[in-house]
C-alpha positions in Angstrom: -1.1 58.6 9.8 0.6 58.8 13.0 1.3 62.3 14.4 4.3 62.3 17.0 4.8 65.2 19.5 8.2 64.9 20.5 11.9 66.5 20.9 15.3 65.3 20.3 15.5 63.0 23.5 16.0 59.5 24.3 12.4 59.0 25.1 11.7 60.7 21.7 14.2 58.5 19.6 12.3 55.3 21.0 9.0 56.4 18.9 10.8 57.4 15.7 12.9 54.2 15.7 9.9 51.9 16.4 7.7 54.0 13.6 10.8 53.3 11.0 10.9 49.5 12.2 7.2 49.0 11.6 7.2 51.5 8.5 4.2 53.3 9.4 3.4 56.7 7.9 4.0 59.4 10.5 4.8 63.0 10.8 6.7 64.8 13.5 5.5 67.8 15.4 8.3 69.2 17.6 7.8 70.4 21.2 10.6 72.6 22.3 11.0 71.7 25.7 13.9 74.3 26.2 11.1 77.0 25.5 8.6 75.1 27.9 6.2 74.2 25.1 5.5 71.0 26.8 3.4 73.0 29.6 1.4 74.6 26.7 -2.6 74.1 27.8 -3.4 72.6 24.4 -0.2 70.2 24.8 -1.4 69.2 28.6 -4.8 68.2 27.0 -2.9 64.9 25.3 -0.1 64.8 27.8 -1.3 65.5 31.3 2.0 65.4 33.0 3.5 67.8 30.2 6.0 65.2 29.0 7.1 64.0 25.5 6.5 61.9 23.4 3.0 61.7 22.7 1.2 60.4 19.4 -2.4 60.6 17.9 -3.3 57.9 15.9 -5.5 59.8 13.2 -7.2 56.5 11.9 -8.7 55.7 15.0 -8.5 59.2 16.7 -6.6 58.2 19.8 -4.0 59.9 22.0 -1.2 57.9 23.9 1.3 59.4 26.0 4.1 57.7 27.8 6.7 56.4 25.5 6.6 52.8 27.0 2.8 52.7 26.4 3.1 54.1 22.7 5.8 51.5 21.9 3.0 48.7 23.3 0.5 50.3 21.4 2.5 50.5 18.1 3.5 46.8 18.6 -0.2 45.8 18.6 -1.2 47.9 15.9 1.4 46.6 13.6 1.9 43.0 14.8 5.7 43.8 15.1 8.3 43.5 18.0 5.7 42.7 20.4 4.5 39.1 20.0 1.9 37.5 22.1 4.4 34.3 22.6 6.7 36.5 24.4 4.8 39.5 25.9 5.4 38.5 29.7 9.4 38.7 29.0 9.0 41.9 26.8 6.9 43.9 29.5 9.2 43.1 32.3 12.2 44.5 30.2 10.3 47.1 28.7 9.1 48.3 32.4 12.8 47.9 33.6 13.9 50.6 31.2 10.9 53.0 32.0 11.2 52.5 35.7 14.8 52.1 36.4 17.4 52.5 33.3 15.6 55.7 32.0 14.9 57.6 35.1 18.1 56.7 36.8 20.4 57.3 33.5 18.5 60.8 33.3 19.6 61.5 36.9 23.2 60.8 36.1 22.7 63.2 33.1 21.5 66.0 35.2 24.5 65.7 37.9 27.4 64.5 35.8 26.6 66.0 32.4 24.7 69.1 32.7 25.8 70.4 36.3 29.1 69.0 37.1 30.5 70.3 40.5 27.0 71.3 41.9 26.8 67.9 44.0 29.4 65.8 44.7 27.1 63.3 46.4 24.8 63.5 43.4 27.4 62.7 41.2 29.1 59.8 42.9 25.5 58.3 43.4 24.4 58.2 40.0 27.7 57.5 38.4 27.7 54.2 40.6 24.2 53.3 39.6 24.7 54.1 35.9 27.8 51.5 36.2 25.5 49.2 37.7 23.0 49.5 35.1 25.7 48.8 32.4 26.8 45.6 34.6 23.1 44.3 35.1 22.5 44.7 31.2 25.8 43.4 30.5 24.8 40.1 32.5 21.6 39.7 30.6 22.9 39.9 27.3 25.5 37.3 28.1 22.5 34.9 28.3 20.6 36.4 25.4 21.1 37.9 22.3 18.5 40.7 23.1 16.8 41.8 26.3 13.9 39.6 25.7 15.2 36.9 23.7 14.5 38.1 20.4 14.5 42.0 19.1 11.7 43.7 20.6 10.4 46.8 21.7 12.4 46.2 24.9 15.6 46.7 23.0 14.1 49.8 21.1 13.1 51.3 24.3 16.5 50.9 26.1 18.9 51.6 23.3 18.4 55.5 22.9 19.7 55.5 26.7 22.7 53.6 26.1 23.4 55.7 22.9 24.2 58.4 25.4 27.1 56.3 26.8 29.6 59.2 26.2 27.6 61.0 28.7 27.9 58.4 31.1 31.7 58.1 31.1 31.2 54.4 32.4 33.1 52.9 29.3 30.6 50.9 27.0 33.7 49.0 25.5 34.2 47.4 28.9 31.1 45.6 28.8 31.4 42.9 26.1 27.9 41.7 25.5 26.1 44.9 26.0 28.7 46.3 23.3 27.7 43.4 21.2 24.0 44.3 21.5 24.6 48.0 20.9 26.7 47.4 17.7 24.2 44.7 16.3 21.0 47.3 16.7 23.1 50.5 15.8 23.8 48.7 12.3 19.6 48.4 11.7 18.5 50.8 8.7 15.6 51.7 10.9 17.4 52.4 13.9 19.8 54.8 12.1 16.9 56.6 10.4 14.9 56.8 13.5 17.9 58.0 15.7 18.3 60.9 13.3 14.6 62.2 14.2 15.6 66.0 13.1 17.1 64.9 9.6 20.2 66.7 10.5 22.4 63.6 9.8 23.0 62.9 13.7 25.0 59.6 13.8 24.9 57.1 16.3 27.7 57.5 18.8 30.3 54.3 18.3 31.5 52.5 21.5 
């Protein structure tokens, strides 16, 4: 049994999508970040930076924090979406999501979606970066069906961030190959179920 400590964010959705894809038994323990539950001393014992998601694998009595590390762990545990033959490429695109795509789109959310009008400089800077991220991903996906060739944890990590495209106002439909990739992943049963991690009939936004 995998216990997932999470909330309804792109990083949280990565893990529920992966767990659905690999068909492992799991239960969700919600950490309410709006009430600062991530700073609870007990939670910090398994998440030293007070971040979600975290998993506890009760089969091996191990805790894993950081969403990229969790995806790698689950990929190795299940033998799915993280094949040895292609690990080098998968890791590069996974780390690109962890270090670039997620954090900078997250800043775009802060300035453009949550706090519009507070910083013209911030809004302009992160809008341009968001547009550049879309362009870079589109160029990659013109050459490859998925980020690392075949569907992998790199795609699972990146998809929930692009699923917030309505917040970005970049225009997903303007990026042909990124849209194709997004639509293909959106149709996967495990992605549809994992995206709705709170079981509230949350639909994946269309391009």
